[in-house]
N, C-alpha and C positions, 0 to 999 in steps of 0.2 A: 606885603602888597595887598593881602586880604584886608588888613586893617585900613589901609588907604582907600581901598574900594568901598568898604563899609562906611567910612567917614564921608566920602563923596556922595554916596547914595542917601545917607541920613540927612546931611546938610542941605542937599538940593530939595529933599522932601520938606524940610522945615521951612525953607524960604519959598516953597512952591515954584521952583524953577526946574527946567529939564536938565538932567545930567548928561553931558555929551562925552562919550568915551572914545578916545582916539585909538584905533586899532594899530596904528603905526607907532608902537612904543619903542623908542630908540634906546641905545645903551646910555646915552647922555641923560635922557629923561629919567631912566631907571636909577642912575647914580644920584640924581638930585632928590628923587623920592626917598631913597635909602638914607641920604644925608639928613633929610627931615625926620625920618624915623629915629635916627640916632639922638636927636634932640630930646625925645621923650623916653628913650629906652637905653641911654648910654650907661646907666648903672647896671643894666642886665647884660653885662659883657661876659662872653665866654672866650677863653684862650685855649687853642688846640694843644693837645698833648702829643700830637704827631699823627699817626694813622687814625682813621675814623673810629676803630674799635677802642682806642685809648681814651676816647671821650674828651670832655672840655673841663677846664678849671674855671670856676665862677668867682668873680670879684665880690668882695664883701662890702656892704654899705656901712657897716658899723665900725670897722677897724681898718688900719692900713696894713695889716698882715696879709690880707688878700689871699685868694685862691685856696681857701681852706675847704671849699665844697667842690666835689668832683661829680660830674653828671654825664650820663650817656646821651646819645642822640636818639630821638624817637625813631622807631623803625618806619614810620610814615613819612619821614623827611627825605627829600631827594638827596641829601648829603650821604645817606647810607649807601648810595650807588657809586660813590667815589671809589675808584680803584687805587689811587695813590694817596698823597697827603690831603687831609681835609683842609678847608679854609682856616687860616691861622686865627682870625678874629671874626666873631659873629655877635650879633645881638639877638636875644630871644624874647619871646612873649611870656612864657609861663614855665615854672619849675614845678613838676609834680613828683609824687613819691609813690612808686608801685612795687610791691613785694620787696621792700627794703632797698630799692634802687632809685636814685635821682635821675629823672628824665626831663630833658628840655625839649620844648615843642615850638613850632612856628618860628624859625630863625632865618636870618639873612647874613650873608657875608658882607663885611664892611671894610673900608679903608681906615686903618688905625689913626691916620692923620686927621680924620674928621673930628675925632674926640677933642683935639686941641681947640677947635673953634666952638665946640659945644660948652666945655667947661675946662678952662685952662688950669684952675685950681685943683679940680678933681683929677685931671690927667697927671699932674705932678705929685699929688698926694698919694695916689695909688701906684706911683712908679711904673707907669704903663710902658715906658721905653725899655725897662729891664725885662719885661715879660716876653719879649721877642726871642730871648736867648734860652728860654726854658722849654724843654720837651721831655717826653717819656720814652723809656726803653722797656723791653719786656724779657721775661724768662718763662719758658714753657716746661711744665712737668708732663712727661709722656707716659703712655701705658698705664694709666690709672683706671682701674676697673670701674664700671658704672656704679656699683654699690658703694665703693669707697668715694667716688666723686660726689654722689648724693649726700653721703655722710659728711663730707667736708663743707659743702656749700649749703646743706640743708634742703629739705623738700621745698620745692618752688622757690629756692634761693633765699630761704629765710635767714641764713647765717651770713649772707654776703655783706650786708650793711656793716655788721660789726667787724668782719674781717677787713673790709676796705678801709674802715676807720682806723684800725690798728696799723695797717701798712701805709696809710696815706696814699693810696693808689686805687687801681681798678683790678678786678678779677673777672676773667672770662672762662666759663665752663663749656667745653665742647663735648656733648654727650655722644656724638656720632664718631668722633675720632679719639674719644677718651683722653682728652688733654685738658690741662688746667693752665691758663696763661695769666701771669702777673704783670701788670703795668705800673711803673713807678718812675720817679725821677732817677737820674743816673746815680746820684750819691746815695739814694735811699733804696735802690733795687737790691743790693746784697743783703741788707737787713730784712727787707720784705721777703726775699727768697728763703732766707733762713727761718723766718717765722712761719711761713706757709708749709715748709718742709716739716717743721715740728708738729703743726696741726695735722698734716697727713699721717705722720707716724702715730700720733695719739689716736686718731680715728681708726687707723688700721688695727691697733691693739684693742680698741673697744669693740670692733666687729667680731673679735674672737669670742667675746662673751655675749654677743647680740643674740636675742631670742625673739621668736615670733609666735604669737598666740594663734593657733589654728583650731577652728571649730570643727568637731568631728560629727557627733550625733547629738541632737537636742542641745542641752546646756553643757555637755561634756566638751572640754577644750584641752588641747595639748600645748605645752610650752616647749617649743622645738628650737634647739640651738644649732650651732655650726655643724655641717655635715649630716644633718637630719637626726641629731642626737636628741632623744626625748628627755627633757630636764624635769618636767613636772606635769601632773595631770590635775586639771582644775574642774570642779563640778559646781553647778548652781551659781551661787553668788560669790564664789571665791575669786580673788584677784591678787595679782602681784604688781600691777602697774598703777601708778598714781600720777594724776595730772595736776601740776601746780601752775596757777595762773595769777595774773596781776602783779608779777614781779617787776621791779624797776627795769627800764629798757637797757640799762648797762650791765645787767646781771649776766654772769658767765656760768658755765657748767661747774667750774671750780668753786664759785661762790655758793652754788646750791649744795655741793658736796660738803663744804665747810659748815653750812647751816645744819645739814642733817647730822653731821658728827657732833655738833654742839648740842643738838636736841636729842642725841642718842636714839635715832630712829631705827637702827638695825643695819645689818649688812646689805650693801647696795651692789647690784650687779652692774648697772650702768645708768647714765643720765644723758638725755638727748634734748636739745632745744628744738621745739616744733614750730615756734612762731616768735618773731622778734621784730619790734617796730618802735616808733616813738611813743606809742601808747602803752607799751609794756612787753613783757616776755613770758612765754609759756614753755614749760619743760615737762618731760615725762621721766619719772623715776621708776626703775624696775628693781624690785627687791628680790632676794633669794627666797624668803619665807613669806607665806600668806599672812601670818600673825604680825610680822613687822610692817607689811603694807597696811593692814587694818589700823595698827597703832599710830602710823604716821599721819593718818587723816586727822586725828585729834590733835597731834603735836604741831603739825604744820598749818592746819586750817585756822584762820584768824590771826596768825602771827603777823606782827608789824615789822616791816623791813623797809628802810629808806622812806618812812612816812606813808607807806602803802600797806593796806591789809590784804594779805595774799589768801587765796582760796585753794583748797585741796579736795579732790574728788577721785573716786575709784575709776579706773579705765578698763574697758573690755575691748581693747584694740585687737580685733581678731580678723583672720582671713578664712574664708570657707576652704575646707580641705579639697573640694572638687566642685566643678560645675559641669553641666552636660547640655547637650542639644540633640534633637532628633532630626536626621536628614531623610526626607522622603522626596526623592527627585527622580525624574526620568530625563535622560539626556538623549537628544536626537542629533546625530552627526551625518551630514551628507556632503557630497563633493560635486562641484560644478565643472571640474576639469579632470582630465585623464591623468593617470599616474605616469611618471617618467621611468617607472620600473627600477628605481635606484634609491638609495637612502644611506643613513649613517646610524650606527649603534655606538653609544658612548659607554665606556666601562670605567670603573674606578681604579683599575690597575692593569698593568701590561700583561701579567700572566693570564688573567681572565679573558682579555681580548684575544690573545694568541691561542688559548685553548678553544675559544668559540670558533676561531677561524679554522682550526683543524677539524672540529666536530661537524662543520657544515660542508666539508669537502664532498660528501656524497650527494648533496643537493645540486640542482642545476644553476646555482647562484655563483656569481663571482665575488670573492671576498678579498679585501686588501686592507692590511693593518696600516694605520696612520698615527704617528705620534706628533702631537702639537705641544710644544714647550712654551714657557713664558719668557723666551729669549727676546732681546730687542728686535723688533719687526719693522721692516721698511716697506712702504707702499710705493709701487712703481705704476705710473699711468702714462700711456702713449696711445696714438691713434693709428689705425691700419687702413682707413678708408678716407679718401679726400672729401673735403667739404663741397656740397653741391652748389654753393654760392649764396645760400639763404639761411636765415636764422630768425627765431622769434625771441624777443626780450620782454619780460614781464616786470612791471613796476608796482609799487605799493599803491599809488593813486593815479587817477586819470590825468591830473595836472602835471605830475612828474613825467608821465609818458609823453605828454604834449611838449614839455620843456626839452626832453631828450630828442624828440623828432626835430624841433626847431634848431637846437644846438648842433646836432650832427649833420643835418641837411646843409647848414651854412658851411660846414667843414668839408663838404663834397661827398658825403655818404648818401646812399639811396635808402631813405627811411620813410615809411608810411604807417598810419595807424592800422591796427588789425581790424578786419571786417567783423570779427566775432567777439572780440574782447577789448573793451575800451581802455583797459589798463596795459595793453600790450602793443608792441610795435613790430612791424615786419621789415627786416633788413635784407637787401639783395646786393649782388655785385661783389660778394666776398671772395677772397683768394681761396684756392683749393687747399692750401696748407694751414689755414687759420683754425684755431681751436677755441675752447671756452675761455681760457685765461687770456688769450689775445684780445678777444672781444671785450672781456671785463676791463682790461687795461685801456682799451680804446674808449670805452664809455665811463671811465672812472670819474669824469667830471659831472656825470648825470646822477643825481641822488635818487635813492629809492629803488635801485635795481635789485630784483628778487631772484629771478631765474633766467637761465639762458638755454635755449634748445637749438643746437646747430644741426641742420639737415645734411646728411652725408650720402654720398653715392654708394650704390650697392656693388658696382663693378670693382674688380681688383681685390675682392675679399680673399684672404689667404685660406687655403684648405688645410685642415688639421692644424688649426691655429694654436692649440694648446701645446703640441709637440714642438712646433716651430718657435713659439715664443719662449719656451723653456730653454731651448738651445741658444737663442739669442741672448737671453738674460744671463745664462751661465757664462757665455763669452764676455759679457760686459762686466761681470762682477767677480770673475774667478781670481783676479789678481789681489783681491782683498783676503788676507790670511784667514780670518775667522768667518768668512762667508759659508753658510750651510747650503750646499748646492742641492741637497735632497729635500729641502723644505719649501720649494717653490709651489705656490698655489696660483692658478691662472683662472681669471673670469673674463669672458669676452661678451660684449653686447653693443649693438648699435654703432659698430665701427670703432669702439674703444676697448682697449685691453687694460685690465687692472690686475696687477700681480703683487703677491705678498711673499717676502723672503726674509730670512733671519740671519743674524750675526751673533757670534758668541761675545764679541768685544764691541761695546757701544761706540768706541772711538772709531772703529772701522766704518760703522754705519754713518757716523757724523762726517767722516772724510768723503764717503761716497756722495752724500747730499751736497757737500761743498764743491766737489769736483764735477758732478754730472748733472745736477738739477738745472732744468730749463736750457739744456744744451741741445741744439738741433743736429740731425743727421746721425745720431747714435743708434737709434732703433725705431722702426716704424716710420710714419710720416710726420714731419715737423719735430717739435720739441718733446723731450721726455721730462716728466715731473716726478720728483722724489719727495717723500715726506715720511716722518716717523709715524708709525701706526700705534696708537695707544692700545694697551691690552684691555680686554673686556673687563668691566667691573666685577662681573660674576666669576671670572676665571681667576681663582686663587692658587690652583695647582695645575700640573701638567694634565693634558687630556689624552686619553687612549681611545682611538676611534677605529671601528671596523666599518669600512666602506663596502656596501653590498650593491650589486647590480644584477641585471637579468631577472628581476622579480616578476611574478605574474601580475598582470594589470589590476587584478582584484585585491591584491595584498595592500593593506594599509597598516598603520601603527598597531591596531588591535590584533590583526592577524599575525603580525610579526611578533608581538608579545606572546601570543598563544604558542607559536612555534618554538620560541626560545624557552618558555616554561616547560613545554613537553620534553625538551631535550636537556632540562635542568641547567640552562645557561643564563638564566635571568637574574640570579641572586646579586651579581655585581654590576648590573646595568644601571646607569644613572639616568639616561634619557635616550630617546631614539626619534628619528624622523624619516618619513618616506616622502621623497620629492614629487611634486605634481606640477603640471604646466600652469603657468600664470594666466590670470584672467585677461590681462592686457597683452599677451604674447603676440596676438595678431596685429597689434599696432606696430610691431617690429618688422612686419612683412609688407609695408607700404612701398610702392614702386618709387624709384628714384626721381621720376618726373612729377610726382604728386606735389602739389603746392599746399598752401595753408587750407584751402577748401577741403582737401581730403582729410586733414586732421580734424576739421570741424564735423565732417560726416561721422567719423569715429566717435566724437563726443556725443552726437545725437543718438547713435546706436547705444552707447553706454547709458544714456539717460533712459532710453526705452527699457533696457534690461533692468535698471533700478526700479522702474515703475512696475514691471512684471513681478519683480521680487516682492514688492509690497503687497500685490494681490495674492501671491502665494502665502505670505505670512497670515493674511486675514483668513484664508481658507484653512490653514493649519490650525488656527485657534478655534475654528468651527468644529474641528474633529473632537474637541474636548467638552463640547456643550451637550453632554448626555446626562440623562437622569440617573444613570447607574453609579455616578460618582457622588460621594457624600458632600463634597464641597468643590466648587470650581477652582481649578489650579491657577497659579500665577505663571504666566508664560513670558519668558524673556528670550528674544532671538538676537543673537550677535551678528553683526554684518559680516559678509564674506571676507576671508583673509585674501592676501594677494595670490595664494595658490589655490583659491576656489573652495576652501573648506568653510562650511557653515555649521554653526553649533546653536542648538536651541535647548534651553533648560526649562523644564516644566516642574514647578515646585508644588507638591501636595501637602496637605495637613495631616493626612492619614496614610500609613503604609499600605492599607488595603486598596486604596485608590490607585497606587502604582501598579500592583498586580492586575487590577481590573483593566487599567488602560493598556497594559502590555497584551492582554488577551484580546482586546478590541482592535488594536492597531494591526494593519496588514501592510507588510513591506511593499507589496505590489501596488497597493493604493497610494502609498507615499511616493513611490517612483513615478506613478502617473501624475500625482500632484506637482512634484518637482520634475517636470519633463526634461530638464537639462541636467539632472543629477545622474552620476554614474554609479552611485552606491548610497544606500541609506542604512544607518546603524541605529538600533534601539538599545540603549544601555540603562537599565534600572540601577538606581543607587539608593539602597535602604540601609541605613546604619545608625547606631546610637553612639555618639562620641562623648567620652568622659575626659575632662581636662583635670588632671591631678595637680595639686600644688607642688611646686618644685621641691620644697623641703620634704614633703611627704613622699614624693617619688624617690628621693635619695634614700629616705629611711627604709622604704619597702624594697628598693633595689631590684635584684633579679627575681624576687618572689612574684613580681607582676606576671 
């Protein structure tokens, strides 16, 4: 389409006429334009291998063998967003070669029958009708370490091109999930799988003798092998690695090994391809002895192979043993909300959590041990307060909101545009049993719906909702054999109850969803909604939690940490949190008769608070404009969190400035500056961090 647009623009300019673009581009017109594109690009045909990751086979202009070239789709193409099968046939504009990979760009899906009218001879010559029956299948190698994965495909994928040529397919390396996926035709997949498995085993054996050159002090370098074993010490201009360049593009590691044996270059530790393209191949040869590496320069340099004169040069491919940085920071932490006097302490094991619970019995705190496992978890949602009859619906654009108002008004609903937000609409006359999902289903014909806020009455709220809800949920799910009735977690807000509960058997949870989901009259008001709760990505193990309450209002995470350290209970603590009231909690206290105007008043108040916060930030920065500091610090203030915690980081260039600033700052002055704050903490952070190389750290071990 871009080509067509450029052609129209250039042609109209050539003939000095105005190009008129019709905004109403129909499907029929688009098909005709694509049909015209096929006339010029029919030889740039790509045939899908199945899923978008399997790429496309490209037809050959020179032979009737066809489909000898396989290419991936450019990540900039909209086709990469396809979730299912990619379009079977496309025509593309350009084939480019990046890091050993073929990439096709600017493509469009076409009807294969168009090619008959373009060139009947070419259609029959390329046997296009047969192509519709070809597709790729895949096989995945799991649990491949990242080091082995890089060794197989090469750094920046330099080995992929050769591997894909040998298997006549595609290879996809997933560094996050540590997987290697092979795509090939069904008849060729077993052979491709066997070949890649051999390559993986070969690279795994080579990693045993892999060495890394680590620079220690000055020109002294260590050749460090697997497990941090020191193989050799190199000084000054000594080297054991040689880079061979300008080899033929088809050269393999076995070819280089055979060449070295023929020239008697000495004992070789390993050979690795570091670059491979149509222009040539470069490899690194690692020798056991320095003298052999020196002699190989003369023997390999200038040697002619495949009509190409190769070059050989010494390599000092080294990594620094360590790097370091100086942290000179001052952290200010203050709170805009009051403490809820409760929190959680997370431990690495059950024994530590229970020991801490017993050790804190002499304090006026309440401590309760909670075990959170990675069992299948069910989320239960229902409502305990009736709808007040009104709701606000927010859309992506103003036009979508207008369309929704017109559509639903014609169906008898009371809908008007919001007075304060042009992308929102105000709905009234709703039934008291209606909920968010009911409204979403009612307005499913209206595109662009982003958010729904249902206003609920305050009367009829149940007292001690947590206890009541747990009893009702137990009664509802007790007949499922693997239901864990002690794992119920309840959260209630704005007339809605959300509960999490667990099952040992996933099939019981699935049965509960099938039998109870969206059923009315079971619990609360209206329907109950059940869904599977996905586990937290960060949660890989069970969690051992000590819930604490009745804390003093001035206790925060820092004070809690000091208390645990004083009692020698902090060693196995992984994290902790002290709960505070939320900044927007007062929004939950709106009277039931308040309409949309009351919500707008709260919005204006919030804007005023944000403005005052900006003034406070400028005043904070003025505190550090003193001549007693060697350099002005860099101040970064993070916005308040939902629980009212504000954090500012003041970064200095000199550690002395940190201590000077601490002596100058007065907590009382800071409290006066942030007049809404309940507590201000000044936390100096002066440290010198040294990052050791992983192999060196293994070699040093516990001696650190």
